[in-house]
N, C-alpha and C positions, 0 to 999 in steps of 0.2 A: 504493500500500499504505500502510496505517495504521501509524505508528511513534511511538516516543517522540522528543521534541525533543532529548533528551540526546545520543543517538548522532549526530544531525545536527550539533549545535553543536560537539561535540568533534572531529568530522572537520573542520568549518570552521576551527576554531582551529588544528589540526594542519597543514592545507594552506592556510592564509592566504586564505580567502574568507569571504564572509558569506552566510547563509541568509536569504532574503527572507521576511518575516512579513507577510502581507497580510490586511486586515480585511475580513470579509464581513458582510452584513446580510440577504441573501436568496439565493434560488436562482441568479439571474442573475450576481451578483457571484461566487458559488462557482464557477460554470461558467467564467467568464473566467480566474479564478485557476489553476484546474486545467489548463485548455487551454494556458494560457501555460506552465505548468511542464512539461507533456508536451512542447510544442513545443521548449523549450529543454533538455529533459532535466535538469531541476534539482530538488533537494529544496526543499521549502517548509514553512512553517507557515501554516495558515489560522487567523486570530485571530477570536475572537468576544468582544465586550465585554459588560458587564452590560447596557448600553443596547440592544444588539442582541438579547440574550436577551429582554429585556422587550418589544421590538418584535415580534420574529418568533415568540417562544414557546420556553420551555425544552424543550417536548415536540417541537418541529419543526426549528428551525434546527440544533442539534447532530446530529440524525438525518440531515438533508440533508448536512451536511458530512462526516459519518462515512461515509456511503454513497459520497460522491464520493471520499473518501480511500481507501476500501477497493478501489474499482474503479480507481483511478488506477495508471498504470504506473511512477510515481515516487514516492519516499517523502513522506508527508505527515503532519505532526503537527497535532492540533487543540489550539490554545492559548487559555486564558483571558486576555484582554488587560485589565490594569488591575483585577484582581479587588478590589472595594471591601470586602469583608468575608468572614469565615471562612464564614458561611452560604452565600454565592454560590460559594465555592470548593468546599464540599462538594456542593452542587447540580451543580456542573460535573463533579466526579469521578464522581458517579452517573450522569451523561449521557454518559459516555465520553471526556471530555477526557484527551489524553495529555501535556499540558503546562499549567502553571498559573503565573500571576503574581499575587502578592498585593502590591498597591501601598498601602503605608502610609507612603509618603515624606513626606506633609505632617504626620505625627505627630512629636513630639519623639523623638530618637534611641532611647531605652530602649523607648519604646512601639512604635516601628517594629520593633525586634528582636524584642519580645515577640510581636507579631502574626505576623511572619514565621516565627519558631520554631514557633509553634502550627500553621501551615499546613504547614511542612516536615515535622513529625511525622506529620501525617495523610497527606500526599502520598507521602512516602518509604515509608510502610508498604504502599502499593499500587504502588510502583515508578513514581511520576510525579514528574518533576523540577520545581523551583520556581524562578522568577525573582523578584527583589526589586530595589527601586530606592532609591538614596541620592542626595540633592540634589534640588532641585525644577526639573523641566523646565517652564519658563515661557515668557515672551515674549522674543523677540530683536530688539526694535524698535530703529530708528535712534536714537531719542532716550534709550535706556537707557544711563546712564553706566556706566563700568567697574565701579565699586564695586557698583552695584545688579546688574550682570550677573553678576559673580562671586559675588554673595551667593546666587545660585540654583544655582551649579555644585557638582559633586561634589568634595569634598576628598580627595585621594589617600590621605592617612594614615587619614581616616575610613573610606575605602573598605576598607582592610586590616582595620581593626577590625570593620567591619560584616560582612564575609565570614566572619571568624573567629567572631564572635558569632552570626550568623544561620543558618549551616550550610546555605545554599541553593546552587543549582547555577549560576545565571547572574545577572550583575550589570548593571542598566540604569544608565547613567551620564548625567549632565548636564554637557555640555561646550560649551554655547552652542546646543543644539538646542531646538526648541519645537514644540508641537502645533499643527496648523493651517497655513495659509499665512503666510509671513513678510512683515513689513513692512520693506523693505530686504533687502539680501543678507545671509544669515546668515554668521557667521564661527565656525567651529568652532574651539575651543582645543586644537590638536594637542599642544602641550606638555603640557598637563593630561592628555590622553589617554595620551601616552607615559609619564607619571609613574604613572598609574593602571595601565597595562599592565605596567610594570616590577615593581609591587608586588603585583599580584593575579594568581592563576594560573587562575581560571576563565573561561569565556567572557563577553565584554563585549557589551552590547546598546546600540543607538542607537535611540531613540524620536524621533518627530517628524521624520522624514527627508524628508517630502514638501516639495519646494520647495528643498531643499539642492541646489546646483549638482553636477553629475556629478563634476567633478574633486575636490571635497571628499569626496563619498562614497567615491570610489576611494581617496583618501588615508587616510581613516578605516579602510577595510578593510585597507590595507597596514600601518597602525599597530595593528591588533589588534582591530577591531570584528567580531564573529561573527554577529550577528543584527541585522537592520535592519527597522524597522516602517514600513510604508506603508499609509495609509488615505485621506487627503484627496485626493491626486491621483487615486485610483481613483474616488472619488465624483464629483469634478469632471468626469473624462472621461465618466462615465456619463450625468450630468445634462445637461451641456452638448451632448452628441451627440444625446440624445434631444430636447432643446429645439429644436435645429436641424432635426431630422428632422420633428417635428410642425409646425414653422413652414412647412416646405416641402411637407408633406403633411397639410393641415389636415383632409381628410376621411377619413384612415386612423384605423380604430377597432380594428384587429387588434393586440392587445398583443404578440403574437409578432413582428409585422413592426416594430413601434415599438421594442421592446427589443433586437432583433437588431443594429442598428448600435452601440447602446450597450455590448453584450457585446464586440463586436469592438474597440471603443475601449479598454475596460478591459484587454482581453487584450494590446493593443499596449503599454499603460502597464507592465503586469506583466512582459512580456517585456523590455522596455528595462531595468527596474530589475534583473532577473535578470542581464543582460549586465554592467551596471556593478558589480553585487555580486561578479562573477566566479564565480557559482555555476552557470552554464551548463555542461551536460555532466558534472556532479558526481553525477548520480543513479545 
């Protein structure tokens, strides 16, 4: 069933679990995500980035996801991931998205607030919740020194100010997480997360969770993370499985047979994430 993300994340916050937010780029990834959610009886967000919209088409990808969400036996929200502009946000609203992120985190604070408030006004007018981000989610490489690492992280006091000034519904925080695969083992700053959680009363979001060890993910959930984004690990499972299949079956030209093991591999990744997010059985 197609729902708003707000009801999902507020329940997650209340009951101390996290809703998985999984990125899609096509029909096959969408199938894998929904099948995993149904197998685990879990609520989910299916995320579409501006890049995915450009690749698959604004007229097609949201329609595919909306159909899958409507037919699903579990709650599904369609989320704009890292919305780069007000124009993309408005296009997404018209396409039926039920959750929006406006990412202006690279801008100076006051500009970030101004961009977010403009989006909040438009989205709240039609009942759609908004996610915003403070702090820059960058690399977490082994050679990054503490001062450099901390410079990209969310400041707890600034988070409080940002929530009050921005008026949005969910806050994406930078606590040592990074997009893509990590170089070296990531080390989430749980003390920083605790400080933010104590000061901020809206659901918190963790981006760049692909590659973070399971035990750190579970601890982040225990300490108040309510939404966790996964993209890279899904793509990796899809491509590596297909590469292996094609290498072992060089004469196979039926895309259905080639993609099938890739879909199964992605579904396995999503099911595992749902389990460690503690959202299984929450639908």
